[in-house]
C-alpha positions as CSV (number, residue, x, y, z in Angstrom):
1,M,-155.7,-68.8,-16.9
2,T,-154.7,-70.8,-19.8
3,E,-155.4,-69.8,-23.4
4,L,-158.0,-72.5,-23.6
5,Q,-159.8,-71.5,-20.5
6,Q,-159.8,-67.8,-21.8
7,T,-161.3,-69.0,-25.0
8,E,-164.0,-71.0,-23.3
9,Q,-164.8,-68.2,-21.0
10,S,-165.1,-65.8,-23.9
11,T,-167.6,-68.0,-25.8
12,L,-169.7,-68.1,-22.7
13,D,-170.1,-64.3,-22.5
14,F,-172.4,-64.2,-25.6
15,E,-175.9,-62.8,-24.9
16,H,-179.0,-64.3,-26.5
17,Y,-181.0,-61.6,-28.3
18,Y,-184.2,-62.3,-30.1
19,M,-184.9,-60.5,-33.6
20,N,-187.8,-61.1,-36.0
21,H,-187.0,-61.8,-39.7
22,V,-187.2,-58.1,-40.9
23,Q,-185.2,-56.8,-37.9
24,L,-182.5,-59.4,-38.7
25,L,-182.4,-58.3,-42.3
26,A,-182.2,-54.7,-41.4
27,N,-179.3,-55.1,-38.9
28,I,-177.4,-57.4,-41.2
29,I,-177.6,-55.3,-44.3
30,D,-177.3,-52.2,-42.2
31,P,-177.5,-49.6,-45.1
32,N,-176.8,-46.1,-44.9
33,M,-180.3,-45.1,-45.6
34,L,-183.1,-47.5,-44.6
35,Y,-186.7,-47.0,-45.5
36,A,-188.9,-49.3,-43.5
37,E,-192.6,-49.2,-44.1
38,W,-193.5,-51.8,-41.4
39,A,-196.8,-52.4,-39.7
40,R,-197.4,-51.7,-36.0
41,A,-195.7,-53.9,-33.5
42,T,-193.0,-55.1,-35.9
43,G,-190.2,-53.8,-33.7
44,K,-189.1,-50.9,-35.5
45,T,-188.0,-49.0,-32.4
46,E,-186.3,-51.7,-30.3
47,G,-185.2,-53.8,-33.2
48,V,-183.8,-51.4,-35.7
49,I,-183.8,-47.8,-34.5
50,V,-182.1,-48.2,-31.1
51,P,-179.3,-50.5,-32.3
52,R,-178.7,-47.9,-35.3
53,L,-178.8,-44.9,-32.8
54,I,-176.0,-46.7,-30.6
55,R,-173.9,-47.5,-33.6
56,V,-174.2,-44.1,-35.1
57,A,-173.3,-42.6,-31.6
58,N,-170.4,-44.9,-31.4
59,D,-169.0,-44.5,-34.7
60,M,-169.4,-40.7,-34.9
61,P,-168.5,-39.4,-31.5
62,G,-169.2,-35.6,-31.1
63,E,-171.3,-35.3,-34.3
64,L,-174.8,-34.2,-34.6
65,S,-177.7,-36.4,-35.7
66,F,-181.4,-35.8,-35.9
67,L,-184.5,-38.1,-35.1
68,V,-187.4,-36.7,-37.0
69,H,-191.0,-37.6,-36.5
70,K,-194.3,-36.1,-38.0
71,T,-195.2,-34.3,-34.7
72,Y,-193.1,-33.6,-31.5
73,V,-196.0,-34.8,-29.4
74,A,-195.9,-38.2,-31.2
75,L,-192.2,-38.3,-31.0
76,M,-192.1,-37.6,-27.2
77,T,-195.1,-39.8,-26.3
78,N,-194.6,-42.8,-28.6
79,V,-191.1,-43.1,-30.0
80,W,-188.8,-41.7,-27.4
81,P,-190.0,-43.4,-24.3
82,N,-189.7,-46.8,-26.3
83,I,-186.1,-45.7,-27.1
84,Q,-185.4,-45.0,-23.4
85,A,-186.9,-48.3,-22.4
86,S,-184.6,-50.0,-24.8
87,F,-181.8,-48.0,-23.5
88,S,-182.6,-49.4,-20.0
89,R,-182.6,-53.0,-21.2
90,P,-180.5,-55.1,-18.8
91,V,-177.3,-56.5,-20.2
92,M,-174.4,-58.5,-18.4
93,V,-171.1,-56.4,-18.4
94,N,-168.2,-58.2,-16.7
95,G,-170.4,-60.7,-15.1
96,K,-172.6,-58.0,-13.6
97,Q,-176.0,-57.1,-14.8
98,R,-176.6,-53.3,-15.7
99,A,-178.7,-51.3,-18.1
100,M,-177.5,-51.1,-21.6
101,L,-177.2,-47.4,-21.2
102,E,-177.7,-45.6,-17.9
103,Y,-179.2,-42.1,-17.7
104,G,-176.7,-39.5,-16.3
105,I,-173.7,-41.9,-17.0
106,D,-174.0,-42.8,-20.7
107,Y,-176.5,-40.3,-21.8
108,V,-178.6,-37.3,-20.9
109,V,-181.8,-35.8,-22.2
110,G,-182.8,-32.2,-22.2
111,E,-179.9,-30.8,-20.1
112,A,-178.0,-27.7,-20.9
113,K,-175.1,-28.6,-18.4
114,L,-173.4,-31.9,-19.3
115,P,-171.8,-34.1,-16.6
116,S,-168.1,-33.6,-16.1
117,H,-167.2,-37.0,-17.7
118,F,-169.0,-36.2,-20.9
119,R,-167.2,-35.1,-24.0
120,R,-168.4,-31.9,-25.5
121,P,-170.4,-32.1,-28.7
122,R,-168.7,-30.7,-31.9
123,Y,-171.4,-28.3,-32.5
124,P,-173.0,-26.1,-29.7
125,I,-176.2,-27.4,-28.3
126,A,-178.8,-25.0,-29.7
127,Y,-181.9,-26.5,-27.9
128,A,-180.9,-28.4,-24.9
129,K,-184.6,-29.3,-24.2
130,H,-184.8,-31.2,-27.3
131,S,-181.5,-32.9,-27.3
132,V,-180.1,-36.3,-26.3
133,I,-176.3,-36.2,-25.5
134,F,-174.2,-39.3,-25.2
135,R,-171.0,-39.5,-23.1
136,N,-168.8,-39.5,-26.2
137,G,-170.3,-36.2,-27.3
138,A,-172.7,-37.6,-29.9
139,H,-175.5,-35.2,-30.1
140,L,-179.2,-36.5,-31.2
141,Q,-181.4,-33.5,-31.8
142,L,-185.2,-34.5,-31.5
143,V,-187.1,-32.7,-34.4
144,S,-190.6,-32.7,-35.9
145,S,-191.7,-31.9,-39.2
146,D,-194.9,-30.1,-38.1
147,Q,-195.1,-26.3,-37.6
């Protein structure tokens, strides 16, 4: 393949992805601390939280992060299912369609015994039931602020 053909092929590999104005601003600015008081159905989970979760997991392999919500019930019934659905969004990888992150291959939830291809997190998993572990060892602890 010539260099021109490789360049043309690489430009064809872009994926179209829709974001509304506030999602676009949040992802372009990408501050360390983001406070977003947005209305319902503005795409907070899919457009902002999921890309940030993936970026943090990739940038800090093995580290511990927290996903905090007012109540654990709301976290597990409203937020986490939407995050998992976004992880399952189909993407093209090397010309084949697959989920963006596949359960058991790229991440696991609530499992004390990690798959053999997973890197161990930096800190021990204290509450496996409330943990999301990515294959690079990034550990996302699901936490609520209620008692």
